[in-house]
MARMITOR-771960 format. One line per 5 residues: number of its first residue (from 1); their letters; for each residue x, y, z of N, C-alpha, C, CB. Coordinates in pm, 1 decimal, m for minus. Glycine has a CB too. Layout:
N
NUM) A) X,Y,Z,X,Y,Z,X,Y,Z,X,Y,Z | ...
This chain:
82
1) XXXXX) 5932.7,m117.5,m2771.3,5978.2,m18.7,m2866.7,5879.0,96.5,m2870.2,5995.6,m81.0,m3006.7 | 5926.7,218.4,m2864.0,5840.2,335.4,m2871.8,5843.0,389.9,m3014.0,5884.0,444.2,m2769.9 | 5750.0,479.7,m3043.5,5743.9,538.9,m3176.0,5801.5,679.0,m3171.5,5599.4,541.0,m3228.9 | 5857.4,726.8,m3284.9,5923.3,857.4,m3285.4,5833.1,974.8,m3247.6,5980.5,882.3,m3419.7 | 5708.7,974.7,m3296.5,5621.0,1088.5,m3269.5,5558.0,1083.6,m3131.4,5513.0,1095.0,m3373.1
6) XXXXX) 5546.5,964.1,m3076.8,5485.2,946.9,m2946.1,5572.1,853.3,m2863.2,5340.4,892.0,m2958.7 | 5677.5,906.2,m2802.6,5768.3,819.0,m2728.9,5701.0,740.9,m2616.8,5879.7,899.9,m2672.2 | 5584.1,787.8,m2573.3,5514.0,716.7,m2466.7,5431.8,599.3,m2521.5,5422.9,813.3,m2390.6 | 5418.0,589.3,m2654.1,5341.7,481.9,m2718.1,5434.4,370.5,m2763.6,5261.3,536.0,m2837.5 | 5390.7,247.4,m2747.9,5459.1,136.5,m2813.1,5408.3,132.2,m2957.7,5433.6,m1.0,m2737.3
11) XXXXX) 5472.1,53.8,m3041.2,5428.3,41.7,m3180.2,5283.8,m8.4,m3186.7,5521.6,m53.6,m3258.2 | 5247.4,m103.9,m3101.4,5110.4,m156.3,m3101.2,5010.9,m48.3,m3059.6,5099.2,m277.5,m3007.0 | 5045.1,30.8,m2960.7,4957.1,139.0,m2916.4,4943.2,244.5,m3025.3,5010.4,202.8,m2787.1 | 5052.4,272.9,m3094.7,5050.2,370.2,m3203.8,4958.6,321.4,m3316.0,5193.0,395.0,m3257.6 | 4965.4,192.2,m3347.2,4878.4,135.6,m3451.4,4732.8,140.9,m3408.6,4918.7,m9.6,m3483.0
16) XXXXX) 4703.9,112.7,m3281.6,4565.5,122.4,m3232.9,4515.0,266.6,m3243.1,4555.6,72.5,m3086.2 | 4599.2,362.7,m3208.5,4560.0,503.3,m3219.9,4535.3,540.2,m3366.2,4668.5,594.9,m3159.2 | 4622.4,493.9,m3454.2,4605.3,521.1,m3597.2,4475.2,460.7,m3648.5,4724.2,465.8,m3677.4 | 4444.2,338.4,m3605.9,4320.2,274.1,m3648.1,4199.5,354.5,m3602.6,4312.3,131.7,m3593.3 | 4205.6,411.1,m3484.3,4095.3,494.5,m3435.8,4072.6,612.2,m3529.1,4123.5,544.6,m3293.1
21) XXXXX) 4180.9,677.8,m3571.6,4168.7,789.9,m3665.8,4109.3,745.7,m3798.9,4305.0,854.5,m3689.3 | 4152.1,631.0,m3849.3,4100.8,581.4,m3977.4,3952.2,549.5,m3965.5,4179.3,456.0,m4023.2 | 3912.7,483.5,m3858.4,3771.1,450.7,m3839.2,3687.3,578.0,m3830.8,3751.7,365.6,m3711.6 | 3737.4,678.8,m3761.4,3665.7,806.1,m3751.8,3652.3,871.1,m3889.1,3737.5,901.3,m3654.8 | 3759.0,867.5,m3969.8,3753.9,925.8,m4103.9,3653.5,851.0,m4191.4,3893.5,923.5,m4169.1
26) XXXXX) 3653.8,716.9,m4183.2,3557.4,637.6,m4258.8,3415.4,673.8,m4217.2,3582.8,487.0,m4238.2 | 3391.6,682.7,m4088.1,3258.0,713.5,m4037.6,3211.5,849.7,m4088.0,3256.5,710.4,m3884.0 | 3297.5,950.7,m4079.1,3261.3,1084.6,m4125.4,3231.8,1085.9,m4274.7,3372.9,1183.5,m4093.8 | 3314.0,1017.1,m4352.8,3292.6,1013.7,m4497.5,3161.0,944.6,m4532.3,3409.3,942.5,m4566.8 | 3131.9,833.6,m4465.2,3006.7,762.8,m4493.8,2885.9,845.7,m4451.9,3004.5,627.0,m4422.3
31) XXXXX) 2897.2,917.2,m4341.1,2787.9,1006.2,m4299.1,2765.9,1117.6,m4400.4,2817.5,1066.3,m4160.9 | 2872.3,1154.1,m4473.0,2862.9,1256.9,m4576.1,2814.9,1198.6,m4709.1,2998.0,1325.2,m4594.7 | 2791.6,1065.9,m4712.2,2736.8,1005.1,m4832.0,2836.8,937.4,m4923.7,2666.5,1106.2,m4907.6 | 2961.5,926.7,m4882.5,3061.8,859.9,m4965.0,3037.0,709.2,m4960.0,3206.4,894.4,m4916.8 | 3038.8,645.7,m5076.2,3018.4,501.4,m5085.3,3130.6,428.4,m5011.3,3012.3,456.1,m5233.5
36) XXXXX) 3097.4,336.7,m4919.5,3200.9,267.5,m4841.5,3301.8,191.7,m4927.5,3135.9,171.5,m4745.7 | 3255.8,131.6,m5036.1,3347.3,57.9,m5123.5,3446.4,152.4,m5191.3,3268.6,m20.8,m5229.4 | 3397.9,266.0,m5238.3,3486.9,365.6,m5299.3,3587.5,416.9,m5197.3,3405.6,483.0,m5357.3 | 3540.0,441.9,m5078.5,3627.1,489.8,m4971.5,3736.8,387.5,m4941.0,3545.0,519.5,m4844.7 | 3698.4,260.0,m4933.8,3796.9,154.9,m4905.7,3901.9,146.4,m5015.7,3727.3,19.3,m4889.6
41) XXXXX) 3860.3,155.5,m5141.9,3956.3,149.5,m5251.8,4054.0,267.2,m5246.9,3882.8,147.6,m5386.1 | 4002.5,384.6,m5222.8,4088.6,502.7,m5215.7,4181.6,494.4,m5095.3,4004.0,630.7,m5208.6 | 4131.5,442.9,m4983.7,4215.5,427.4,m4864.5,4329.1,329.1,m4891.1,4131.1,380.0,m4744.6 | 4299.5,219.0,m4962.5,4406.0,124.5,m4998.5,4509.5,189.4,m5089.1,4346.8,1.2,m5067.3 | 4463.2,266.9,m5187.3,4556.5,337.4,m5276.0,4647.4,430.7,m5196.2,4479.3,417.3,m5383.1
46) XXXXX) 4587.8,507.6,m5105.0,4665.9,601.7,m5024.1,4763.8,527.4,m4934.1,4572.9,690.1,m4939.4 | 4718.3,416.8,m4875.4,4806.1,338.5,m4788.1,4923.6,281.0,m4866.9,4727.3,225.1,m4720.2 | 4896.6,228.6,m4985.6,5005.1,172.2,m5066.7,5104.3,279.6,m5109.6,4948.2,101.8,m5190.1 | 5055.2,396.7,m5143.8,5145.8,507.1,m5178.4,5236.3,540.9,m5060.6,5065.8,631.9,m5221.4 | 5178.5,545.1,m4941.2,5256.6,575.2,m4820.8,5360.4,466.5,m4794.1,5163.9,590.3,m4699.1
51) XXXXX) 5320.3,339.4,m4808.3,5414.0,229.0,m4784.9,5527.2,228.7,m4887.5,5339.8,94.9,m4788.8 | 5495.2,253.6,m5013.3,5600.2,259.6,m5114.9,5696.8,373.8,m5083.9,5538.9,277.6,m5255.9 | 5643.9,486.3,m5040.0,5730.4,598.7,m5003.8,5819.6,567.4,m4884.7,5646.6,720.6,m4973.4 | 5766.8,491.0,m4789.7,5842.4,459.7,m4667.9,5935.3,340.5,m4685.1,5747.3,432.9,m4553.7 | 5890.6,236.5,m4753.9,5964.4,110.0,m4760.7,6023.6,80.2,m4896.9,5875.0,m1.9,m4721.7
56) XXXXX) 5970.9,146.8,m5001.5,6013.7,115.7,m5137.2,5919.4,15.7,m5202.4,6156.2,61.2,m5136.9 | 5932.8,4.4,m5332.9,5840.4,m78.9,m5409.6,5855.1,m228.0,m5379.7,5861.2,m55.0,m5556.9 | 5977.2,m278.1,m5373.0,5997.8,m421.4,m5355.4,5946.3,m470.5,m5220.0,6145.4,m454.8,m5369.8 | 5979.7,m400.3,m5113.7,5934.0,m441.2,m4980.5,5782.6,m432.8,m4971.0,5998.7,m354.0,m4871.7 | 5724.7,m327.4,m5028.3,5579.2,m314.5,m5027.5,5514.8,m427.0,m5107.8,5536.9,m177.8,m5083.8
61) XXXXX) 5573.8,m461.8,m5221.3,5519.6,m570.5,m5303.3,5523.4,m702.9,m5227.0,5598.4,m582.9,m5435.2 | 5630.3,m726.9,m5152.9,5636.3,m850.5,m5071.9,5527.5,m849.0,m4965.2,5776.0,m866.5,m5005.4 | 5509.6,m735.3,m4899.3,5404.8,m722.1,m4797.6,5267.7,m749.0,m4858.5,5408.2,m581.6,m4733.8 | 5239.3,m687.3,m4972.3,5110.3,m704.9,m5037.8,5093.1,m849.6,m5083.9,5096.8,m608.6,m5156.9 | 5202.0,m915.0,m5121.9,5195.5,m1054.1,m5163.1,5151.6,m1147.1,m5052.1,5328.0,m1097.6,m5214.4
66) XXXXX) 5168.6,m1106.3,m4927.8,5124.8,m1186.3,m4813.4,4977.1,m1166.4,m4780.6,5208.4,m1152.5,m4692.2 | 4915.2,m1064.9,m4838.2,4777.3,m1032.4,m4803.2,4675.2,m1139.1,m4841.9,4739.6,m904.3,m4867.6 | 4685.0,m1204.7,m4959.3,4582.9,m1305.3,m4991.3,4569.2,m1413.2,m4883.7,4615.4,m1370.7,m5123.9 | 4679.4,m1462.9,m4833.4,4673.5,m1566.5,m4730.0,4612.2,m1511.1,m4601.2,4814.4,m1622.8,m4702.0 | 4649.3,m1389.3,m4565.5,4593.5,m1328.1,m4444.9,4442.9,m1306.9,m4459.1,4663.3,m1194.2,m4415.6
71) XXXXX) 4399.5,m1267.3,m4579.3,4256.4,m1248.2,m4604.9,4184.6,m1381.9,m4594.2,4232.7,m1184.7,m4744.6 | 4240.0,m1485.3,m4658.6,4178.0,m1617.7,m4653.8,4171.9,m1673.0,m4511.4,4254.3,m1714.4,m4743.2 | 4265.0,m1636.0,m4428.8,4267.1,m1681.6,m4289.9,4173.4,m1601.3,m4200.0,4408.0,m1673.9,m4235.8 | 4103.8,m1504.8,m4256.5,4004.9,m1429.4,m4181.0,4060.2,m1315.3,m4098.1,3932.6,m1520.3,m4092.8 | 4185.7,m1278.6,m4121.9,4247.2,m1174.2,m4039.1,4175.2,m1040.0,m4048.9,4391.8,m1156.2,m4078.5
76) XXXXX) 4109.2,m1013.6,m4161.4,4043.8,m884.3,m4181.9,3891.9,m894.8,m4177.8,4087.0,m824.9,m4314.1 | 3839.6,m1010.7,m4143.1,3695.1,m1033.3,m4144.6,3631.3,m990.9,m4013.0,3664.5,m1180.4,m4172.6 | 3518.5,m928.0,m4027.1,3433.4,m896.5,m3913.4,3294.8,m866.4,m3967.1,3489.9,m776.4,m3830.4 | 3195.6,m894.2,m3891.7,3058.4,m866.5,m3934.0,3020.1,m944.1,m4058.2,3040.3,m719.0,m3959.1 | 2939.3,m882.0,m4142.8,2887.6,m948.8,m4261.0,2990.1,m949.9,m4373.8,2759.7,m881.6,m4307.3
81) XX) 2976.1,m1046.3,m4460.4,3061.5,m1058.2,m4578.0,2979.5,m1012.8,m4697.2,3115.0,m1205.0,m4597.2 | 3040.6,m929.9,m4783.6,2969.3,m875.6,m4902.0,2993.7,m963.5,m5020.7,3013.7,m731.1,m4933.9
């Protein structure tokens, strides 16, 4: 499956490209002195707003409801734990 904005990208490739942009934005913000925890909270807020706009509240709520199990399974873990 290709993505609308980048027909040459598969959905997985598009997500990898998006992650690169997010990591770059995080890096730039932290270099500018923004607290990483504050940045993460604001990024989650922005992401949830985007998902609600795209999928609606109920679908987004179901997606978010799956996150605790994914977190416990280590899907988002890397490096040190705070």
